[in-house]
BALUM-259577 format. One record per residue (C-alpha): x, y, z; residue in one letter. Coordinates in steps of 0.001 Angstrom, whole numbers, padded with zeros to 6 digits, always signed. Layout:
<pts>
XYZA...
</pts>
This chain:
<pts>
+023336-003945+002510M+023555+000143+001464A+020120+002229+001288E+019371+003739-001916T+018512+007474-001366A+019068+010410-003521P+022234+012312-003241Y+021979+015194-000893G+019667+013303+001560T+021909+010668+003093W+021770+010752+006904T+025306+011909+007877S+027154+011379+011786P+028971+014808+011081I+027385+017740+012156S+027730+021335+011522A+028845+021529+015292A+031507+018657+014543D+033003+020763+011828V+032948+023953+014219A+034780+021834+016780A+037557+020963+014346A+037779+024674+013191G+040105+025927+015692G+043416+024061+015399G+047304+024768+016262A+049243+027272+014540Q+052603+029426+015410W+054644+026442+016586L+057929+026721+018300D+060449+025069+020845V+061249+026279+023915V+063862+024434+025788G+062556+020736+025655D+058810+021528+025113A+057006+022521+022233V+054630+025444+022532W+052017+026485+019914W+049050+028936+019720A+045384+027289+019585E+042227+028567+018124A+039452+027966+020631R+036113+028451+018383P+033962+027763+021690A+035832+030319+023478E+034622+033122+020397G+037520+032467+018299G+040260+033169+021332R+043823+032443+020441L+045463+030535+023504T+049091+029139+023851L+049785+025643+024711V+052989+023736+026133R+053679+019984+025575A+056411+018682+027875G+057069+015466+029238Q+054274+015422+031385D+051502+016729+028458G+050010+019469+027310A+048867+022784+029348E+047245+025984+028710E+049928+028806+029254M+047828+031909+028245L+044170+031632+030144P+040903+033561+029282P+040648+036619+028586P+043948+036809+026677W+043936+036492+022974N+047276+036206+021223A+046552+037720+018021R+047326+040807+016346N+046744+042905+013317R+049835+043542+011659V+048999+043244+007853H+045374+042131+009153E+046511+038722+008751Y+048668+038728+011659G+052487+037979+012621G+054128+035495+014907R+052343+036564+018178P+054439+035131+020865W+057869+034824+022238L+059542+032939+025057V+062761+034709+026922I+063965+032995+029937G+061027+032920+032326R+059038+035568+030542T+056199+034972+028011L+055717+037704+025527Y+052305+037933+023728F+050156+040481+021311T+046793+040552+022910H+043753+041458+020440W+041609+043843+022244D+044266+046646+022452D+047209+044925+020315Q+049815+046142+022862R+052461+043599+023832V+052291+041852+027032Y+054827+040014+029300A+053658+036977+031716R+055734+035725+034481D+055796+031847+033982L+056360+031648+037593D+054007+033928+039184S+051265+034072+036422G+051521+037849+036732E+050693+039811+033034V+051846+043296+032647V+051741+045572+029571P+055412+046363+027824V+054172+048665+025341T+052193+051909+025735P+048493+052334+025378E+047781+053698+021701P+045805+057304+021513H+043791+055442+018877V+042175+051939+019933P+044242+049448+018218Q+045954+052242+016395G+049787+050916+017302I+049974+047282+016300R+052947+044648+016817Y+053880+041486+015426G+056378+038844+014369D+058232+039146+017827L+061621+037876+017976R+064780+037897+020458P+067224+040706+020368G+070450+040726+022493P+070144+041064+026136D+066671+039874+026556G+065032+042477+024338V+062286+041690+022277V+062391+042893+018328W+059156+043258+016472A+057453+045009+013697V+055386+048156+014664R+052504+049007+012471E+051167+052618+013213T+048105+054032+012112S+048611+057533+011019T+045104+058928+009661G+041566+057972+008824P+041993+055711+005558R+042596+052020+006033R+046058+052451+003915T+047216+055184+006201D+050082+052990+007555I+053719+053491+008663R+055643+050426+009689R+059049+050237+011528D+061437+047694+013149L+061299+048026+016959V+063181+047136+020405S+060788+046602+023565I+062488+046230+026616T+061395+047598+030393G+058088+049399+029025G+060267+051281+026551E+059844+051078+022519V+063086+051848+020559V+063028+052295+016838P+065238+050410+014997L+065133+050746+011261A+062370+051916+008783A+064070+050688+005564T+060566+049635+003566H+057002+050062+003615H+056502+046438+004582F+058837+044600+007013L+059424+041270+008747T+061313+041464+012304A+064979+041312+012334P+066866+038134+013398Q+070366+038447+015259L+073345+036810+014014S+074983+034084+016185P+077626+036650+016996D+075297+039386+018107G+076920+041773+015435R+073991+041655+012562H+070416+041736+011978A+068423+040448+008962A+065086+041151+007687W+063039+041212+004760L+061334+044354+003205G+059487+045235+000202W+057375+048150-001367E+054091+048935-003233H+052597+047679-005516P+054676+044331-005041D+053198+041652-002742M+055722+039609-000975P+055714+036999-003510W+056491+039027-006190D+059599+040969-005019S+061234+041060-001645T+064678+042274-000440E+067007+040530+002248L+068268+043305+004143C+071457+043119+006562V+072827+045756+009029A+075159+046061+011867E+073886+046178+015283V+074728+049413+017018R+074107+051071+020402P+070342+052333+020131G+069638+050971+016721G+071105+049613+013378F+073779+051059+011272G+073193+051419+007519P+071504+048474+005877H+072997+046663+002801R+070606+044418+000274V+072282+041014-000093L+069639+039393-002143A+066247+039633-003658G+065262+043015-005674G+062649+043216-008947P+061223+039633-009826G+062853+037673-006904V+060733+036769-003768S+062592+035929-000420V+060149+034459+001680C+061972+033599+004803Q+065465+034045+006217V+067598+032528+009071E+071339+032752+010597W+073421+029621+009749A+075633+028874+012860G+078739+029942+010592D+077375+033222+010161G+076137+033001+006551T+072354+033360+005933L+069792+030744+004942L+067236+031849+002584A+064272+030614+000542L+063849+032468-002546M+063111+032077-006388D+065771+033873-008541P+065004+030488-011060D+061230+030524-010853G+061102+028152-007528W+061356+029083-004297W+064608+026909-003175N+067097+026988+000032L+070130+029259-000855H+073339+030019+001418R+074368+033988+001189I+077307+035185+002542G+078108+038604+004076L+079823+038904+000843D+076685+038691-001160G+077798+035426-002687A+074809+032889-003110V+074711+029425-003463V+071742+027055-004539N+071896+024384-001923L+069366+021804-003719A+068320+023415-007007P+065187+021598-007951V+062118+022626-009920Q+059916+022577-006569R+058535+024689-004358E+060120+024648-001051L+058719+027994+000378G+055459+029500-000137G+053715+032885-000087P+054437+035301+002853L+050906+036284+004077W+051652+036279+007895K+055057+037559+008794I+056953+035150+010894G+056180+031935+008857S+058890+029341+008256N+059072+026781+005679W+062412+025489+006951F+064537+024783+009817V+068354+024291+010058P+068994+020939+011679L+072929+021026+011636G+075467+019228+009720G+074405+020614+006259G+070969+018987+006718R+067624+020874+006858H+063772+020108+007278A+062065+021820+004496V+058452+021687+003282L+058611+020557-000217D+055162+021365-001954S+053683+021336+001642G+055186+017901+002619R+058100+017287+005150L+061416+016613+003648A+064842+016583+004451V+067431+018651+002484L+071208+017548+002540D+073316+020287+000965E+076176+018054+000992N+074477+015736-001608S+072143+018327-002806G+069204+015994-002182T+065749+016850-001009V+064223+013229+000430T+060694+013141+001794P+059668+012146+005190V+056597+011051+006879A+054770+010642+003346E+051421+009854+004647H+051367+013397+005891L+050786+015550+003003T+049921+018889+004440S+052390+020824+006860W+051837+024403+008045A+054543+027017+007451A+055657+026688+011209T+058703+024212+011743L+060977+023858+014651A+063964+021490+015540R+063213+019558+018370H+065501+016607+019683G+066712+014434+017079T+063726+015815+014704G+061207+018148+013843V+058031+019279+015578A+055219+020655+013447G+051663+020995+012516I+050510+018501+009680A+047549+016704+008246A+046857+013850+005711G+044033+012454+003862P+043064+010376+006984R+044641+012342+009636H+043214+015914+010810E+045606+018321+011630S+047703+018098+014668A+050783+019026+016458V+053323+016108+015956V+056930+015148+016419H+058905+013389+013724V+062034+011469+014448D+064397+011699+011548L+066356+008972+012345G+063351+006219+012641S+060719+007933+010622G+058301+007521+013775A+055335+010065+013967V+054214+011324+017692T+050937+013229+017902E+052068+015653+020834L+048341+016370+021723T+045303+013987+021731P+042463+014784+019003P+039982+017613+020432A+037324+015208+019439H+037050+012043+017814P+036701+011531+014086L+033746+009880+012447P+034504+006566+011152P+036672+006443+008447A+034042+004982+005884E+032282+008728+006115Y+035383+010412+005205L+036398+011100+001561P+039398+010074+000051V+040902+012595-001958P+041699+012073-005618Q+044666+013961-006778E+043868+014845-010339R+045095+016764-013393M+042673+018286-015827F+042951+019804-019342P+042658+023726-019316G+041390+025956-021933P+044906+027297-022826D+046563+023872-023004G+047792+024213-019305V+046880+021208-016813E+045025+021954-014135I+045588+020676-010482P+042533+019712-008646A+041403+017157-005498Y+038314+015273-005970V+036308+014518-003254Y+033608+012056-004088P+030213+011221-002100P+031302+008841+000976A+028824+007077+003090N+028792+003479+003856P+025120+003200+004498R+023948+005039+001244F+024239+004817-002488T+022425+006688-005128G+019791+005641-007163P+020618+004079-010736D+020798+006871-013366G+021278+009732-011060E+024733+011415-010691R+025613+013625-007755P+025665+017347-007098P+029060+018741-006854Y+030712+021744-005357L+033670+023524-006905V+035563+025013-004025H+037859+027636-005028V+040749+028656-002132H+041482+032228-001098G+044527+034522-002054G+044036+034164-004499P+048345+033594-004288T+047066+030404-002270G+046223+026631-002571R+044281+023644-001662V+045972+020483-000403S+044290+017032-000034G+044202+016398+003314D+041090+015743+005737L+038749+018502+006097D+035702+017869+007852L+033943+021018+006232D+034281+018917+003040F+032954+015860+004693A+030024+017533+006135Y+028973+017643+002455F+030418+014303+000940T+028586+012092+003675S+025536+013502+002775R+025705+012646-001246G+027342+015984-002433I+030831+015702-004271G+033542+018309-003863I+036187+019585-006334V+039045+021826-004938A+040745+023590-007830V+044439+024900-007898N+043550+027240-010691Y+045959+029413-012377G+047791+031846-009838G+047867+029288-007224S+051158+028276-005187V+053074+025340-005061G+053775+024847-009073Y+056496+027579-009654G+056490+031249-010276R+055196+030744-013947A+051900+029074-013075Y+051503+031728-010345R+051891+034501-012920E+049169+032867-015241R+046947+035244-012982L+048772+038522-013745R+046174+040822-015082E+043956+037866-015503Q+042193+037682-012559W+038733+037106-013164G+039361+035179-016611V+042093+032462-015839V+040693+031496-012541D+037008+031622-013629V+037827+029573-016630R+040266+026977-014999D+037246+026158-012503C+035110+025953-015037A+036874+023515-017109S+037196+020870-014182V+033706+021068-013521A+032711+020585-016864E+035250+017829-017301A+033733+015895-014101L+030395+016329-015905A+031279+015114-019158A+032946+012014-017550E+030074+011176-015721G+031080+011911-012346T+029176+014992-011568A+025278+016058-012544D+025876+018904-015041P+022653+020295-014004A+023490+020402-010228R+026960+022278-010066L+027554+025064-007503A+030805+027461-006668I+031762+028302-003351R+034731+030141-002044G+035587+032778+000344G+037683+036017+000100S+039448+035978-003100A+037689+032624-003535G+034460+034461-003145G+035318+036666-005938Y+036028+034258-008113T+032891+032411-007334S+030682+035754-007839A+032864+036455-011008A+032102+032900-012221S+027990+033667-011557M+028377+036681-013968T+030310+035548-016579S+029609+031785-017573V+026920+029420-017165T+028447+026238-015635T+026736+026803-012194Y+023452+026719-010903R+024394+028530-007639A+027290+029880-005507A+027994+030336-001626T+030060+033598-001269I+031981+034175+001734K+033426+037408+002795Y+034154+038692-000698P+035641+040977-003089I+032846+042412-005455L+033598+045813-006687D+037776+045939-007733L+038074+049479-008350A+036390+050361-004975E+038220+047890-003077W+041839+049034-004668T+044249+051990-003670G+044861+054468-001266D+041306+055521-000878G+040046+052039-001448G+037805+049989+001034E+040786+047514+001833T+043757+047458+004097H+047258+048689+003143D+048775+045371+002658F+046534+044625+000026E+045588+047693-001272S+047533+047412-004339Q+047423+043643-004974Y+044985+044015-007801V+047082+046101-009639L+049060+043043-010613G+046125+040657-010788L+043890+043070-013127V+045987+045988-014301G+047283+049352-013737P+045068+052275-012585L+043636+054306-014107P+044701+052774-017761Q+042611+049606-017433T+039832+050890-015595R+037311+049449-018167A+038692+046287-017112R+037951+046683-013656Y+034254+047522-014369V+033863+044545-016447E+035103+041860-014186R+033661+043490-011039S+030637+041044-009927P+028803+044165-008346L+028658+046029-011658R+026720+042820-013334H+024866+041447-010436A+021603+041192-012943A+023214+038684-014967R+023696+036146-012237L+023406+032742-013642A+021430+031534-010538G+020756+031796-006659P+023710+033257-004476V+024112+032995-000612L+026377+035590+000760L+028015+035058+004385L+029843+038138+005882Q+031556+039066+008982G+030628+042724+009970L+034095+043364+011833D+036070+042266+008452D+038600+045120+007682Q+040063+042851+004551I+036952+042524+002752C+034306+045037+004345P+030681+044441+004655P+030058+047425+002273E+030533+045536-000640Q+028232+042709+000220A+025671+045202+001221D+025950+047309-002292R+025712+043721-004029F+022686+042614-001977V+020981+045941-002806A+021419+045398-006209E+019933+042026-006199L+016517+043291-004465S+013584+042976-006628G+015894+041350-009519S+014077+038059-009351G+017203+036400-008391I+016983+033889-005270P+019228+035166-002479H+020255+035170+000868A+022483+037270+002844Y+023696+036432+006486L+025762+038786+008598T+027694+037789+011789F+028680+040565+014616E+032055+040274+015662G+033621+038155+013052E+036474+039744+011031Q+037962+038117+007923H+037275+034067+008087G+034810+032729+010816F+036526+031940+014204R+033247+031663+016431R+031673+028155+016891A+028108+029573+016519E+029151+031327+013352T+030503+028491+011795M+027382+026070+012440I+024976+028722+011086A+026839+029346+008022A+027485+025688+007241L+023939+024865+008118E+022643+027592+006042A+024798+026461+002930E+023286+023073+002930L+019837+024386+003202S+020399+026477+000380F+021821+023613-002188Y+018965+021698-001031G+016412+024547-002202Q+018174+024870-005452V+018881+021482-006225F+015668+020023-005008G+016470+017740-002229F+015261+017666+001454A+017656+018549+004209T+016148+017473+007267P+017844+018556+010525G+018911+022075+009520V+017036+025278+009776P+015530+026168+006362K+017366+029406+004842L+015000+031958+003745G+015730+033120+000184L+014464+036331-001268R+014280+037675-004823S
</pts>
């Protein structure tokens, strides 16, 4: 029989260390020969990104310490590795150079020059070019500002880096046509983000470089997020001229055909160059991600058929493997794992065993996908994770506290898959609702553009509407609602606390807090996002008053309740200066707050010790604000 205990005090088998152990995971998957390769984050090794190969004899590590296969292109990184023959090429975080590792001898040598400025030249989105060369995007720092950046497409061979083209300020790496005569890539310019407008470019491959490029697709108001060559020399591209990322075939003469018109998203936001949401299978069939779920698109029938439906969230890194598809997938009861799906039988095989055992299923919340009425008549999608613990139940008449989880981006989304970070709270009696507010991807361009010039308004109202609806229906305690988020989600959390009275508290991780200071050529953020906010808030200087009104830093004194700030000190995207100024404004304000900073952490926490400290601090924070005990975790010091 379950024990009755106040929500928030339930004893849980899920520790912060368990969450940290699951906080790494696979990324950047591809197939080399018969083997599946991927990059794998190792929180216990300082967040190092290693490479793993899974063949018939099991999985083996292919990149030993101290190598760290990450890069800083666009600060979010691009495809960091490539195998050609018996040579592994990879980017190394410490100096951002490209290295080659001989897969027979294990010898590692640099193949790009050492930059004069540390990490001043970065490479990403490594692709095979002709005759064994590596094609990549090169990003060069040209001055003291974070926005002083030049990019070009380059060929890397024999220790020499040869420029190929520089058509746009932002680029993806070129891909070689089957006959070796053409290259194709994507490009775009400020102030657009790649989900706003991009161009698909093609050029002839010539000795020493490329010929003049032609734009075959894309342009103003059209986003092309992925391009691949088909075996017949045409191009396959995910783009949204009709408001939805669909798969199109494009001839070199410019002819365009939508292969399966659907009002669903088969693509996504190109935060990391080298992402791929589809892979050709041959015979007019293509594996695609239909709103993040695996499906097969048949261009002969114009259909999109779901596959392995219990896996509801796939990473944008698919590869053809034998008679099926390899990828990285998760579901409501399945942690993210590298899997192979046989497209004939539908059988799913995990290619690597879980790094750690999952808690018993009874401690894991099953997300409820729901739609909530929004303030402007638009329905708001969200996933509700109720408290789940077989050993406990709440007292009669008591409703649980709830956390509103705000995803980053803001051009991003949440999916209803297993998340031990959420289970850490729900197994203790604290519910979570993850909101896909206006501006989220997965629901078409119109929903995405609800946030145009409305950031800090639509997102705040949508999240508050969901929280208030849960309270009104009796699911959540209206007096114990909190909001949490990182990056853009940190901004929405802070903006909510300074503009609505829905929440008692907020956890704000590596946030944007001063919009005007974050934006522009002389702003505090990096080049890739330096003009992002122009579309989210408005053009400058015309709408500067809007930037002031929507910046939490300018209104710290009107916070609705206590806040916990968590910040990496090496963050180049949301630098600590903004959080520092925000905390300085809170000093002596009478508003309880805590500010934890972490040496060596960038944007998003990667080290196990940081993840543990941050999660335990967050639990202690809610306990102090909401009035329940949190035994087993250090008490967070609050000041005012």
